[in-house]
C-alpha positions, 0 to 999 in steps of 0.5 A: 522504506521499500514503498517509498522506493516502489513510489518516489512521489511518496518520498517527502510524505509520512507512511504509515504501516498497519499490520493485518495479520489475520489477513496475511496483509498490510495496509498504508496510509501515505499522509497527504498524498491524496488530500484528506482522502476518501473519508473526507467525501461521499464521492468515489476516490479514483486517485487512490485506485489509480495509486493502488494499480500503479503500486500493484503494476511494480515488479518486486521479488517475493519471498517463497515463504509467502507464496506457500500458505501452509509455510506460514502456519 
């Protein structure tokens, strides 16, 4: 839900969230946003890079526990 708030153009699309706990990260797949995606071609995928930068430019509140790596152990 939060990703759809940050990227309103994804509202009608399916968003799949994958947790990567060893990396303390998340991976999101927005089904249909970029056509068939980078795996369908050997060409570079500038649209995905642009979308990533667009999302990264958003300002969000980050819980303090995420800022202190020792706190999550």
